[in-house]
N, C-alpha and C positions, 0 to 999 in steps of 0.2 A: 630446601630440605630442612624440616624442623628438627631432625635429629642431630644436625650439625650446626645448629644456630650458634653464632658467635656473639659474645657479650661485648657491648660498647665499653671498653676499658681505656678509651683514649685519655681519660683525666686521671688515671691511677698511677701511682708510683712515679710522680714526676714533681719537680718544683714549678711554681707558677712564675712566668716572666712578669716583669712589672707592668706591661702594657696589655696583659691578658688576665684582667681581673675576674675572678670566679664569681659567678652568681649563685652558684650552687656548690656547696663543699660535701662531697660524699666521702665520710670516714668509713671506708670498707675495710673492717678488720677480718683477719683470718679466724676461723673457728679455733678456739685454744680450749683444750680439755680442762685446763686448770683455772680459767677465768670465767669461761661462759658455760654454766651448766644448765641444762634443760630438765624439765620434769618428765622422766620416763614413765610415769604413772598416766600421763596424758596420752591416750591412744592416738591423738593427732599430732604428736611430736615427731613422728616419721610418717612417711607417705606410703599409702597402700590404696591403689584404685583398683576397683573391681567392678565387673559387670555381673551383678547379682541382685535380685529383688530383696535378698535378706540383708543387704548391706545397710539398711536403715535400722536395723535392731540396735538396741542400746548395748554398750559394753557391760558385761556382768560384773558384780562387785568383786568376785573372787579372781578377776583377771589381773588384779594389781600385783606388780612384782614384789617379791619380798624384800624387806630391809636387810641389808648386809651388816648393819651395825648392831641392832638390838632385836635378835629373833626371839620369839616365845613359843611356848609349847603349841598354842593354838595356831600360830601361823605355820609351824613345821609340819602340823598333822593335817591341816585343812587346806592349806595353800595348793592349788593345782600346778603352780610353776616351780614346785620345790626341786624338781629335777632339772630345771633350767636355769643356770646361772644368768642373772640379769644386770650384772655390773657394767658400768660404762667403760672400764679400763681393764685389759688383761692383767693377770697377776704375775705371770711369768713366761718367758720365751726361752727356747733352746735352739741350738744351731745344728745345721748339716754343713758340709764343706760346699756344696752347691745348692741350687734352688730346690726347695722342698716341694714335691709335686703330688704326694699321695700320703693319706693316713687312714688308719682304721683301728678298731678297738675290740677287745675281747672282755665282756663284763664278767664272765664266769671266773676268768683267771686274772682280772685286773690289769691288763696290758694295754698299752697304746703303741701302734706300730707305724713308723713313718719311713717314707723312701724319697730319694732325691734323684736329680738328673744324672749324677755319676753312677747310678746303679747300687747305691748303698742302702740297706734296709736296716734300721735301728729298733731295738725293742726297749721300751720304757715302762717301768713298773709304777703304778699308781700308789702314791703315799697319802697319808692323812693330809688334809687341808688346813689343819691347825698349824701353829707357828713351828718352825724348825729352829733348832738351836744354832747359835753362830758357828760358823766353820763347817757346816754340812755341806761341802762342795759336791758338785756333779761333774763327772768327766766321761769322756768317750774317746775311744780311738787313740789312747795314749795322751790325750790332751785333755786337761781337766782345769777346773776353777770357775771363778765367777767374775763379775764385773770388777770385784776388788783386785783381781790379778793385774789389771792394767790401771790401777789407781781408783777403781770404782767404789772402794769402801765396803762396808758390810751392812748397809741399811736394810737389805732385804732379809738378813738373818735375824735382825732385832725383832723382839715381839712388839711390833708397833701396830696393833689392830689385828695381829694374827697372820701376818705374811707368811707363805709357805712355798716350798719349792713345788708341790703338787706331784711331781713326776721324778723318778730316779732312773738314770741310765743304767741299762743292764748289759746289752750285748749289741754288736754291730757286725753286719755281714756285708763284703763287697760281692754281692749277689750276681751282678750283671755287668757286662761289658757295654757301657752306654746307658741311655735313660730307661726308666721304667715305663711300661705300657699300662700296668694295671697292679693294684695291691689290694687285697681283701682277706677277710677272715671268714671262717666257715659259718653257715647258718644251719640250725638255730643256736648252737651252743658256743661257738667260738673256740672250739678245741684245737683248730688247725688254721693255718693261714697260708696264702700263695701269693707269690710275686711273678709277674711276667715282664720280660724285657724285650727290647728291640733286637737283641742278639739271638732270639729264637729259643731261649731257655726259660723253662718253667720250674720254679722251685717251691717246694712245700716245707712248711715249718710245723713243729709241734709247739704250740704256744705255751703250754705248761712247763716245758723244759727249755723253751727259747732256742730250740736246735733245729737244724735242717734235717727233715725226714726223708725227703726224696727229690728226684730232679728229673724232668723230661727234657731232652735235647731235640727239639724239632729241627728239621732241615728240609730243603728243597733240592737235594743233590741226586734225586732219583731213587734213593733207597726206601722212601716212604711210599705208601700206596696213594696219598693224597699230598698235594702241594698246596700250601697255603700261607698267608700273611697273618700273624697274630695281631688282634686289634687292641683297643684301649678300654674294653669293657668286659668285665668278668664277674662271675658269682661262684663261690665255693659252697657246695651242698654236702651236708652230712646226712647220709642214710645208712644202710647196712654197710655200705662202702663209701669212700669219698669221692666225689665227682667235681669237675671244674668245667663250668660253661665260659667259653671265651669267643668273643666275637672275632671276625676277620676284618682287616682293614683294607681300603682301596689302595692301588698302587700310588705312589708319588709321581710327579710329572716325569722325572728322570727314568723311574721304573717302567712307566707306560711307554715312553719313547724307545726304551731298549726293547720292550716286548713287541712294539710295532717292527722295529728293525729285524729282530730275531724271526718274527712271523714272515716277513717278507723274504728273508733269506731261506726259510725252510719251504716257502711256497715256490720259489725260484728253483730250489733243489728237486722238489717234487716234479715240476714240470720238466726238468732236465732228465730226470729219472724215467719219466713216462716216454719222452721223446727217445731216449736210448732203448727203451724195451720194444719200441716199434720197428727198430732195425732188425733185419733178418741176419743174425750172426750164427746161424746154425742151431742145431738142437743144444739144449741146456743139460747139464748133468742131472742125473736122478736126484730128486729132492731139492731142486733148485729152480722149479717153476716160478715165474714172476707175474703177477697180475697188476693192474693199475691200483687196486686196493692195497696191495702188499708194499707198494713203494712210497705210500704216504707217510711221511715221518711222524712220529709221535711227539708233537710239539707241546702245547699247553693242554692236552686233553685230560691231564690229571689235576689241574688247577681247579680247586673247588669254586663254585659259582660265587658271584659277588653277593655279600649279604648273608653268607653262611654263618652259622654259629656251631662251634665245635664243642663236643662233649668228650672230655677226657677222664680217664680213671686215674684217681690218686692212690690207688691201691697197687695195680700192676705197673704203672708208670710206663706204659707203652707210648712211643712217639706217634702212633697212629691213633686218631680219635676213635672212640667207641661209636660215635654217631656224628654224621654231619647234618645239621637241621637247617632246612631251607625254606623258612617262612618268608623271607625278605628277598627282594630282588636287587636292592641297592645296599651300600654298606650301612651296617648297624651304627647308630650314633648314641644309643643310651640302652641301658639293660639293668633290670632290678629284679630281685627274687622275693617272692612272698612265702616265707618259710611255714606260715600257719596254714594257708591253702595249698601250698606247693604249686603255685603258679608263677610264671615268668612274664614280666611286661617289658616289651622291647619296642624300639622305634628306628626307623631307618631314615636316610637322607632325602627320601622322597616324601616324607610326612606320614607314612604308614605306621600305625600303632597296633600291636598285637598282644593279646593275652593268651597264653598257651601252657599247656602241660608238658613236663620233660619226658620224651621217650627213652627210658633208660635201657630197655631191653634192645639188645643188638640183633635179635632174631628178626625183628620187624623191619619192613623196608625203610630206607633212609628218610623218606618224606612223609612218613606216616606219623600221625599224631596219637597212636595208640598209647594209652596210659592206665595205670591202675589207680590214678588219682580221682578225686571227685569231679563232678561236672563243671564246666566253666560257668561263669556268672551270667551268660547270656546264650540263647538258642541260635540267634542269628546276629551277625555283626551289624546288619542294617538296623537293628533295634537299639544300637548304641550310639554314642557321640564320638566314636573313635576315628571318625573321618573329619574331625573338627580341624586337624592341622593340615591335612591336604586341601580343605576348603580355603583356607587362609594362606596357602602356599608357603608354609613354614614346616619346621620339623623339630624333634626332640633332641636336645643336647644333654639332658640329665633327667632322671626319673628317681623319685623317692617315695617309699611305700610305708604307709601306716598300717601296722599289723594288729594293733590293740585299740579296738573301739566297742566295748561291751554295751555301752548305752545305745549304740547304733546298730544293734543286731549282729555285732561281731564281723561286720563285713570290711570295714575300714576303708581307707582312700588311698589313691595314689596321685602324686603331683608331678606334672610335666613342665619343666622349664624348657621353653622353645626358642628357636633362633630369632624370633620377633621380639624377644625380651618380655614375653607374657607367661605367667605361670598359670596353667590350667589345672584345676582340681577335679578329679574324677572320683566317683563312688564305685567300690568294688561291688555293690549290691546289683547294679545293672550297667556299670560302665557308662553311666550318664554324666554330663558335664554339670559340676555344681557351682562353679565360680571362676572367674578369671581375675588375676592379680596383674596389674599393668606396671611394669617397671622400665618402660621406655624412657628415654631422655626427654621425650617430648612433654611427659607428665611433669618432670622436674623444671623444665623450661617455663612451663605455664605457671607453676607455683612461684617461681622466682619473679617472673614478669608481673604477677599479681600481688608480689610483695607479702605472700603468705608467710606466717610465723612457723608454719608445720614443719619446714626443713631445717630451721635452727642454724643456717649457715648463710653467709653474705655472697655477694656477687663475686668477689675475688676467689674466695674458697671454692665456690661452685665452679668457677672457670678451671680451676687447677684439677678439680675432680673430674669435670667433664673431658678434659685433655687425656686424663689417664684412661677413661672409658673408651675414647677413641683408639688409644694405644692398645688397649685389650682387644678391640675389634681387628686391628691390624695384625695382632698375634694369633688370630683365628680362635681365640679362647671362647668367643661368644658364637662360633659357627660350629663347634664341635670338632675342630680340626679337619673338616671336609670342605671341599669347593668343587665346583662343577665346570668342566670345560665347556664354554658356551657353544662351540662349534660342533662337537661331538656329542654333547650331553653326557659325557662320562664322568663319573665320580672320582675325584683324586684326593689323595691325602695331602694336606697343606703342611703338615708337620713331618720333619724328617729327623733322624738321629743327630744330625748336624745343627738343628735349630737351636735357638737360644733357649735358655732354661725355662723362661716364662712361657714360651710356646707349648711346652709339655704340660702346663697346669691345666686342671679341669674344674669347671664349676660344679659344685655339688651341694644340694639342699638336703634337709633332713627333717624328720618328725621327732617330737619327744615320745617318751615310752608310754604316754596315755594315749597318744594318737590324736590328741585334740589341738595341738600346737604345731605349726609349720615354721621351721627356722629357715630364713631366707637371706643370703648374703646380698647386699645392696650398697648403693652409694653412700648411704648415710650411716651404715652399720649392718649388724645382723638383726633383721626384723623378726619378732615372734608374733606370729599371726594366729588368732583363735579362729579355727576353721568352722566353728558353729556360728560365731557372730560376725566373722570376717572383718575384725578389727585388729590393728596393731596394738598389743598390750604391752609391749616393751621393746627397746632397742639395745641390743647388746653391743658394747665396743663403740658406742657412739663418740666417746672422748677420744678414742685412737683412730677414728676413721678418717681424720684429716691427713694422717700420714701413712695409713694402711688401708688397702682395698682387700677386704676379706672375700675368699672365693670358695673355699672347700671346708665344709663343716662336718664335724664328727662329734656327736653327743655321747658322753660317757656317763650313764645313769648313776645314781648314788648306790651305797652298799656294795661297793666293789670289794674284791678279795685284797686285803691290805695286811702286810707283814706287821702284825701288831707288836711282836717282840722286838723286832728291829727298830720300830718307832719308839717304843718304850725305852730301849737303850740310848737313843739320840736324845730323849728328853730328860736324860739324867735319872732314870728311874721313877719319874713322877707318874702318879696314876692318872693325871690329866691327859696323858698322851694317849690313852685309849677311850676317851670319853667322847670322841667325834661321832659316835652314833647315837648318842643320847637324844632325847626328844627336845632338849634345850638348846641344841645347836642345829644350824643348818647342815643338811646332809653333805656328802663328799662329791657330788655330781660335778662334772668338768664339761667344758665345751672346747674342743681342740679346733683352732681355725687356722688355715693356711692363707697367706696374703700374696697378693699378685707380685711376682718378681723377686720374692724374699727367700733368702736362705734359712729363715728361722720358721717355726711354728709357734703359735700363741695359745696360751691356756688361760681359759676364764674360769673363776670359781665364784662362790658366792661372797668372796671377800674382795673388795676394791681397794687396792694399797694405795691409791691416790685419792680416795674420797676424804673430803675435808669435813670435819665435825666442828661444832660449835666452839669448842675449847682447844682447837688445833690450829696451827698456821697452815698456810700452803704447803703442799709437799715440795721438798727441796730437790735439787738436781741429783743428789745422791739416791733418794728414793726411787726417783724415775729411772735412773740408769741401772739401779740394782736388779730391776725386773729382768733384764736381758743377760742371761747367763753366758759367759764366753766359754763353752764347753768344747769349742773348736778353735783352731788357729784363726784369729781375726784377720780380715782383709783390711785394706786401706780406709774404708769408711768405718769400720769398727774401731780401728785404732784412733782415728781422728775423733770419733765421737767420745771414746774413753778418755783421751788426753785432754779434751776440752771441757767435757761435762762432768767427768767422774772424778775430778780433783777434789781432794779434801779442802774444806773451807779454811782449815787452819794450817794449810801448808803454803806459806808464802813463796817458797821457792819454786814450787811447781807453777803457780800463777806467773812468777816473775819470767819463766822461761818463754811464756807466751806473750808477754807484753813489753819485753825490754827492746824489741826490735824498733828501729828508728828510722829506717829508710826502706823504700820499696822501688823497684824498677819495673814499669809496665813495658813490656816489649810488644810493640804493635806492628802492623803492617806498614805504617807510616815511620817507624823509628821508635826510640826508646825515650820513656817519660820518667825522670827521677823525681821521687816524692819523698819529702820529709814528713814523717809521722809523728803524732803526739801521744805516746803511750801513757804518760803520767796523767794527762788531763782527761783522755777518753780511753781508759783501759779495756772496757768491754768492747767498744767499737773496733779498736786495733786488734784485739783478740779474735774478733769475728773475721776482720779483713785477712789477717795472717793465716788464720785457720783455712780459709777458702784458697788463699794463694799457695799455700803447701799442699793442699790436697789436690790441686790442678783444677778446682771448681771454675776459676776464670779462664782457664786455657780455652782458646778459640771462641770466646764469648764475643759478640759483635757490638760496636757502638750503634746503638739502635735509634738514638735521638740526637739530632744536631740542630741548634738555634743559633745562627750567626749573631754575634753581639750579644750573647747570653751564656751559653755553656754546651758541653757535650756530655752524653750520659751512656753508662755502659753497667755491666755486672749482672745482667738478666741472662740466665742460661736459655730461656725460651726465644729471646731475641725480639720481643715485641713489647716490653715493659711491663707485663703483667705477671711475671714469674720472679722466682728466686726466694731463698730464705736463708735464715742465719745457720751458723753451724750447730746450733742447739734444736733447730727445727722450729718453723714458725717465726715469730718477730722478737725484737727486743727493745728496750726503752731508749729513749734519747740520752745524750750527755751533753747538754747545753753548757758551754763555758763562756763567762763574761769576756775573757780576753781572746777567744777564738771566734772572730767575726767574718762575715762575707765582705770585708772592706777593701778588698784588692782582687785583681784577677789571678787566676792560676790557684784558686782555692779549691781544695778536695772535700767534697762533703757528702753525707749520706741522703739518698732519695728515699722518700717515704709516701704513704697514703694518708697521712695525719700524725698526731702525736703517738710517739711510742709504737711505731709500726715499721721499724727498721728490719730490713732483711739482707740482701746482698748488692743491691744496686747502689752506685754512687755516681757523682758528676763532678766535673771539673769546669769552673766558671772561666770566662774569658774577659769579663769586666767586673767592676765592683757590683755586688747585688745585695745592698743592705736590707731590702725588703725580705730576704730569706732568714735574716737573724732571728733567733729564738724559735726557729721552725724546723730547721735541719742541723744536724750535728757535724760540725767542722773538725776533721781528724787529720788533715794533712795540707801541705803546700808543695806546688811544684817548684823545684829548685834546679832543674835541668831538663832540657827538651821542650822549652817553651814553643819553639818553632814547630815541633811536631804537633803540639796541641793546636797551634793556628792553622797548620796545614790540614789537620782533621776537621776543624771548624769550616774550612773553605769548601769541603766536599758538598757537592749539589745534593739537595734534598727534594722530597715530594711535598705535597700539601699537608701531609701529616708529620713533617720534620724528620722523616726516615731517610737516611742517606741512600742515594741511587747507586753508589758503588760500594762494595763491602768493605769495612774497616773492622779489623779484628785485634783483640789482645792474643798474642800467641803464647805468652806466659808471663808470670809475675815472680820476680825475685825479691826476697826480703833479707834484710842483714841487720 
């Protein structure tokens, strides 16, 4: 299975025994956004494989991304990417209390709306992307502040290249009990918004006043004419009235089993009633005649068919849908609305793609496609390529629509991200397939094995990202939250309200406002693909892709409605505050991205706060940390990061609290091991070790490598010797000291993959190992529990030095 190819990392993250001399040393460094910069102007700097004859065309000169440092009038007026931020690092991020799963935007009113798994919906007002003055904090839900609140300092508030907060918190609603199913703004104007929750509630919002304008409480308690389960895909449509299209979801496994049991119970009851009616009990009272048809219970007769799409009215707020549209026979897995042509594109779990008009009139039969809109782009579906997904036995999990394409006859395109991890680009002109972009892991495996420089990452970093991709597959994120029962062929919902937060996230790609560029979240960042030349012209967020897997994209074009008076007041009355729309500055377009498993959303602008210029030093930790605004109560990971990264460089007391610990006790399954630490000689290594110990990072981590007569190694949360990182993320430098040598047994030292590649792994020697001097940082000695170390060393291992019986670190105490 090439999609799950494992890398040979047996030689990584381990010290070499004296009798195992390496003939080939692989210095496999993780990708670091601050040290390894790649040229985003090179279209081959990211991977985009396609099946198209037009892939041989050269990249046009105007595809180069704009420079974020010295924009000119000519660049701003002619650059086709002026509405697409192409920076390598996000400018600022904001928090929810739980995992952020949805986001949308309203250009007319200048708002960004986000939602999370706890049912909270937040409104954010777009502000100028120029520098904000110091002290302009952002708060929500009664909790406000920035990274400075926990020692982060105010580096983001300084006018250091024009760093800005980009967004300002406005209002928060606890809209639903449980996770969100969908969140969308109305098309084409964005005057309204709607959120849909697992609790069966639909809420409508007036975006201009950021207030709730209405609510529909659906229920399956028998009071409604139709029973249904609200789905994960929706579109809000502005016409004379406000309409909401909502898909219906498949039952979960538990719901399916419950329905089968209920169906069996009702069938048994029906048979019993029929048998009772056959008995001659004499004449029945008048009006009480019973026939076989009358005794059949009304079980699931009102449940809408699977794959139905519901049309609700946002004006009368009735709990009964205006229409039940049944173009699909299996659950809908993707849906998008073309507000220019007033078409809907939808796909289901069987691979069927449909382009259809919305039957608004309730006087027409439910299954009728009668409409007052223009004709569809084809006369017969057989003349299109919309059966392409069925032929490949795959199905759509997301659909993006390009509505602006004047130079292409005004037809536009739509892109389908399918479960086989291929993106198929269709033209609205005739619904023909234009191109296929291949994002399967097999493509990246081949690039890595061929040692191509197109990826810009090494084997260790790629292995880490590939593991995250497999985790995403296990979370059903790449299957659209739908699975199929192999025995009954019934579609089931894999995601339930009780599922983890990351399971509720959805992948979403988007087009820019010109319709020429497709923004695609990938393993290497957000690719910007020119759909005319089919080349990657930029990779957004490439510098942050090592720690963030971007999933859901919302592009906020420039010229948004910004409160200029408020911004002018914040700039101290300077007229420079309102010149952001001038021709000599990049516009204020933003790209809002959600990342896998994160409770933050990340905002990209035309300014890169971590970009290094010729006359500047590398960005310090204060600048990096200040991007992440602590507008919510931080969890343990946020506190750890703030306490270890966000300390002021001129605050010796704060650093002393982390480095004065001189003793640690490893509590293992074989007993306790006491270690004397050397904080004065190796302060950063001790800071890293103590940070991991106090955060629980080492809890339940296995001893993954044992070599008798040499050492025991641990500290890898993955348990195979290929994982682990420092408390700052990534790696940190060696701290080699002349007086700290590997000259005795029971020496505690850092494992690495070469110079300055320390992460979280460490080892304890059982013999003197002088050949490791000047290669590994010694930061401690075992002073108690030597017999425990020897007992662990005696555990039997396989041919790869892995213990056959599990040895764990239960916890680490420091003092």
